[in-house]
DRENFI-939094 format. One line per field, with one value per residue (C-alpha): x, y, z; residue number from 1; residue in three letters. Coordinates in Angstrom, 3 decimals. Layout:
px: c(X/...)
py: c(Y/...)
pz: c(Z/...)
num: c(NUM/...)
residuo: c(ALA/...)
END
This chain:
px: c(-132.638/-130.207/-128.447/-128.414/-126.713/-124.330/-123.286/-122.650/-120.917/-118.576/-118.873/-119.570/-122.258/-123.855/-126.792/-130.010/-131.618/-135.609/-136.130/-139.497/-141.591/-144.784/-147.782/-150.414/-149.366/-149.004/-145.358/-144.477/-147.115/-145.527/-142.026/-142.903/-142.562/-139.039/-138.100/-139.242/-137.523/-133.912/-134.231/-134.970/-132.919/-129.930/-129.770/-128.403/-129.101/-132.443/-133.076/-136.048/-136.773/-140.473/-142.039/-144.049/-147.517/-150.186/-150.786/-147.637/-148.862/-147.337/-143.718/-144.491/-145.065/-142.135/-139.970/-141.495/-140.370/-136.570/-135.889/-133.002/-132.644/-135.603/-135.084/-136.976/-135.792/-137.468/-134.920/-135.533/-136.168/-137.340/-140.724/-141.048/-138.236/-139.848/-142.811/-141.335/-138.650/-140.840/-144.710/-145.259/-143.938/-145.892/-149.135/-149.866/-147.714/-146.915/-143.324/-144.690/-145.624/-141.986/-141.100/-143.905/-143.091/-139.061/-140.173/-142.181/-139.338/-136.573/-138.792/-139.799/-136.512/-134.268/-131.132/-129.321/-131.849/-133.406/-132.292/-133.504/-132.301/-131.319/-130.095/-127.876/-127.447/-130.916/-131.556/-129.428/-126.898/-127.939/-131.491/-129.469/-128.021/-131.562/-132.687/-128.998/-130.207/-134.330/-133.640/-130.838/-133.441/-135.662/-132.530/-132.365/-129.289/-129.389/-127.618/-126.469/-126.886/-124.960/-127.283/-125.713/-127.616/-128.418/-129.263/-132.539/-134.172/-135.787/-133.323/-130.154/-129.321/-129.224/-125.350/-123.740/-123.293/-119.663/-117.624/-116.806/-120.370/-120.906/-118.090/-120.170/-122.574/-120.958/-118.999/-122.540/-123.836/-121.232/-120.487/-124.205/-124.439/-121.414/-123.237/-126.811/-125.133/-126.196/-124.518/-123.626/-121.097/-121.443/-122.640/-119.833/-119.323/-121.969/-120.410/-122.374/-121.844/-124.534/-124.594/-122.315/-122.635/-122.652/-119.295/-117.310/-117.907/-115.491/-112.770/-114.209/-114.641/-112.562/-110.972/-111.366/-109.794/-112.696/-114.437/-111.963/-113.943/-117.106/-115.521/-113.441/-117.222/-118.387/-115.029/-116.055/-118.940/-118.597/-115.830/-118.219/-120.832/-118.930/-118.110/-121.723/-122.917/-120.234/-120.399/-124.538/-124.089/-121.520/-124.533/-126.307/-123.428)
py: c(-71.645/-74.449/-73.967/-69.940/-70.483/-73.130/-70.708/-67.850/-69.594/-71.463/-68.976/-65.743/-64.650/-61.202/-61.424/-63.651/-63.421/-64.983/-65.768/-66.961/-67.274/-66.183/-66.620/-64.240/-61.971/-64.249/-64.239/-61.765/-63.158/-66.513/-65.457/-63.681/-65.934/-66.986/-63.355/-62.910/-65.830/-65.238/-61.530/-62.717/-65.005/-63.703/-59.766/-61.067/-58.540/-59.929/-58.913/-60.172/-60.752/-61.476/-60.867/-56.934/-57.326/-55.256/-53.789/-51.530/-51.552/-55.247/-53.675/-50.813/-53.946/-55.524/-52.891/-52.922/-56.952/-55.280/-56.372/-54.058/-54.372/-55.381/-56.266/-57.020/-58.698/-57.153/-58.614/-56.264/-52.217/-52.530/-52.995/-55.034/-57.202/-57.604/-58.776/-60.930/-62.458/-62.383/-63.472/-64.793/-61.596/-59.396/-61.130/-61.389/-58.206/-56.246/-53.830/-50.863/-52.827/-53.435/-50.179/-48.559/-50.799/-50.148/-46.377/-46.789/-48.803/-46.974/-43.824/-46.154/-48.088/-44.942/-44.457/-47.786/-50.258/-51.037/-52.598/-53.782/-56.840/-56.832/-59.152/-57.564/-58.943/-59.702/-55.936/-53.142/-52.040/-49.060/-50.213/-51.768/-48.243/-46.772/-49.027/-47.802/-44.779/-45.133/-46.575/-44.332/-41.688/-42.684/-43.669/-47.271/-49.217/-52.257/-55.593/-56.527/-60.446/-61.062/-63.594/-67.137/-69.297/-72.368/-75.678/-76.921/-73.115/-71.555/-69.065/-72.246/-70.737/-66.360/-65.442/-63.991/-60.369/-59.214/-58.590/-54.491/-53.863/-55.033/-52.996/-49.639/-51.164/-52.044/-48.438/-46.800/-49.275/-47.868/-43.993/-43.250/-44.307/-42.129/-39.208/-39.915/-40.439/-43.927/-46.020/-48.922/-52.043/-50.553/-54.179/-56.373/-59.516/-59.716/-61.396/-62.924/-64.795/-64.539/-60.672/-58.064/-55.597/-51.856/-51.499/-54.147/-51.429/-49.467/-51.551/-50.157/-46.314/-44.444/-41.444/-42.626/-39.149/-37.671/-39.243/-39.946/-37.593/-39.890/-43.289/-42.083/-41.361/-44.339/-46.202/-43.994/-45.322/-49.073/-48.680/-47.158/-49.445/-52.065/-51.338/-50.645/-54.093/-56.345/-54.378/-55.357/-58.359/-59.258/-58.854/-61.531/-64.432)
pz: c(-9.029/-9.413/-12.476/-11.569/-8.380/-9.911/-12.743/-9.985/-8.174/-10.803/-13.376/-11.494/-13.876/-13.083/-15.665/-16.075/-19.241/-20.082/-23.930/-24.950/-28.170/-29.213/-26.829/-27.430/-25.181/-22.462/-22.503/-19.535/-17.183/-17.733/-16.596/-13.739/-10.943/-12.944/-12.228/-8.733/-8.037/-9.423/-8.497/-4.503/-4.222/-5.803/-6.940/-9.841/-13.139/-14.993/-18.744/-20.307/-24.671/-25.706/-28.454/-28.004/-25.775/-26.775/-23.180/-22.254/-18.863/-18.424/-18.866/-15.961/-13.962/-15.298/-14.100/-10.783/-10.602/-10.784/-14.140/-15.469/-19.265/-22.228/-26.017/-28.459/-31.719/-34.351/-36.964/-40.029/-40.159/-43.803/-44.297/-46.742/-45.842/-42.866/-44.545/-46.707/-44.420/-40.693/-41.755/-38.307/-36.775/-39.382/-39.394/-35.520/-34.227/-36.959/-37.176/-35.750/-32.857/-32.124/-32.896/-30.706/-27.832/-27.705/-27.701/-24.943/-22.817/-23.455/-21.911/-18.959/-17.920/-19.130/-21.759/-22.170/-20.420/-23.957/-26.847/-30.417/-32.263/-35.521/-38.167/-40.688/-44.058/-44.646/-45.378/-47.020/-44.645/-45.019/-43.455/-40.833/-39.906/-40.329/-37.372/-35.562/-35.299/-35.024/-31.593/-30.577/-31.314/-28.334/-26.026/-26.818/-28.487/-31.005/-30.856/-34.260/-35.524/-38.813/-41.181/-41.487/-43.764/-41.754/-43.752/-43.964/-43.533/-46.012/-46.717/-46.582/-50.261/-49.594/-49.128/-46.256/-46.201/-47.314/-44.404/-45.899/-45.811/-42.568/-41.001/-41.482/-39.444/-36.663/-36.747/-36.484/-33.756/-31.279/-32.763/-32.427/-28.460/-27.947/-29.888/-28.158/-24.663/-24.242/-21.494/-23.060/-21.705/-18.067/-17.127/-15.796/-17.054/-19.891/-23.011/-25.879/-28.930/-31.208/-31.274/-31.413/-28.821/-29.159/-27.011/-28.838/-32.060/-30.855/-32.822/-35.935/-34.879/-37.803/-35.112/-31.664/-30.793/-31.769/-28.900/-26.492/-23.726/-24.116/-24.162/-20.909/-19.107/-20.481/-18.975/-15.619/-15.562/-15.947/-12.924/-10.590/-11.531/-11.226/-7.806/-6.700/-8.476/-6.891/-3.010/-3.076/-4.060/-1.665/0.774/-0.768/-1.398)
num: c(1/2/3/4/5/6/7/8/9/10/11/12/13/14/15/16/17/18/19/20/21/22/23/24/25/26/27/28/29/30/31/32/33/34/35/36/37/38/39/40/41/42/43/44/45/46/47/48/49/50/51/52/53/54/55/56/57/58/59/60/61/62/63/64/65/66/67/68/69/70/71/72/73/74/75/76/77/78/79/80/81/82/83/84/85/86/87/88/89/90/91/92/93/94/95/96/97/98/99/100/101/102/103/104/105/106/107/108/109/110/111/112/113/114/115/116/117/118/119/120/121/122/123/124/125/126/127/128/129/130/131/132/133/134/135/136/137/138/139/140/141/142/143/144/145/146/147/148/149/150/151/152/153/154/155/156/157/158/159/160/161/162/163/164/165/166/167/168/169/170/171/172/173/174/175/176/177/178/179/180/181/182/183/184/185/186/187/188/189/190/191/192/193/194/195/196/197/198/199/200/201/202/203/204/205/206/207/208/209/210/211/212/213/214/215/216/217/218/219/220/221/222/223/224/225/226/227/228/229/230/231/232/233/234/235/236/237)
residuo: c(MET/GLU/THR/VAL/LYS/ALA/ALA/ARG/LYS/GLU/MET/GLY/ILE/THR/PHE/VAL/HIS/PHE/ASN/THR/GLY/TYR/TYR/GLU/GLY/LYS/GLU/LEU/ASP/ILE/LEU/GLU/PRO/TYR/ILE/LYS/THR/VAL/LYS/LYS/GLU/THR/GLY/LEU/LEU/VAL/GLY/VAL/GLN/CYS/PRO/PRO/VAL/PRO/ASP/LEU/LYS/LYS/TYR/ASP/HIS/LEU/LYS/GLU/LEU/GLY/VAL/ASP/HIS/VAL/SER/PHE/CYS/ILE/GLU/LEU/TYR/ASN/PRO/GLU/ARG/PHE/LYS/GLU/VAL/CYS/PRO/GLY/LYS/TYR/GLU/HIS/LEU/GLY/GLN/LYS/MET/TYR/LEU/ASP/THR/ILE/GLU/TYR/CYS/SER/ARG/LEU/PHE/GLY/LYS/GLY/LYS/VAL/SER/GLY/GLU/ILE/ILE/ALA/GLY/LEU/GLU/PRO/PRO/GLU/ASP/SER/ILE/LYS/ALA/ILE/GLU/HIS/PHE/ALA/ASN/VAL/GLY/ALA/PHE/ALA/THR/VAL/CYS/VAL/PHE/ARG/PRO/THR/ILE/GLY/THR/ALA/LEU/GLU/ASN/TYR/PRO/PRO/PRO/ASN/VAL/GLU/ASP/MET/ILE/PRO/VAL/PHE/ARG/ARG/MET/TYR/GLU/VAL/CYS/LEU/GLU/LYS/ASN/ILE/PRO/VAL/GLY/ILE/ALA/PRO/LYS/ILE/ARG/VAL/SER/LEU/VAL/LEU/LEU/PRO/PHE/GLU/GLY/ILE/TYR/PHE/LEU/GLU/ASP/LYS/LYS/LYS/TRP/TRP/HIS/LYS/ILE/ALA/LEU/MET/ASN/LEU/MET/LYS/ALA/PHE/TYR/ARG/THR/TYR/PHE/TYR/THR/LYS/LEU/ALA/PHE/ARG/TRP)
END
């Protein structure tokens, strides 16, 4: 808690994100006391990213604890590439569990509060776009991490994607949120370096005028929520 409070005081953070590896379905149980403490003592937004757990009712409890956002790093949408690149996830969880859990949580938490994280560049761009559209069809949004080969890993010699191939992916990431009325970029001061967030896809739109009314509505929601959030937070700090 000392770190969270210091980050709030010195940097004005608004969001605390918990991320775990695979602990055989015990991930949410392990995180529960930390979530409770952060919500009780700070009132900050809380996000959770863990592998999906078999007992979906645990997500109902997560919502009761006050968690604001849940995300799932499915990595790849193409089933064959998922099996090849993510053997651990394929063996212990399966791609279907990721997709089913994203859908369940999206219905539980509501539009714009659930996301699926994918890695672009390890499957055809068309498959990345299919993932983005699949998430949007159930009310969730995508965050996109671009593959970067790392020395010492199994994929160190795998080539990174071409910039030109990524542009349609980034464009669709934001465009589909406008199409499906999924609110993104509403919470204040959330910035990350590893993934591209949906609202950052606005820079890749081909015709912003086509979407001006939905973008305006998104900005209005953002302004309203910012006022609400900081007003509520003012009584705690």
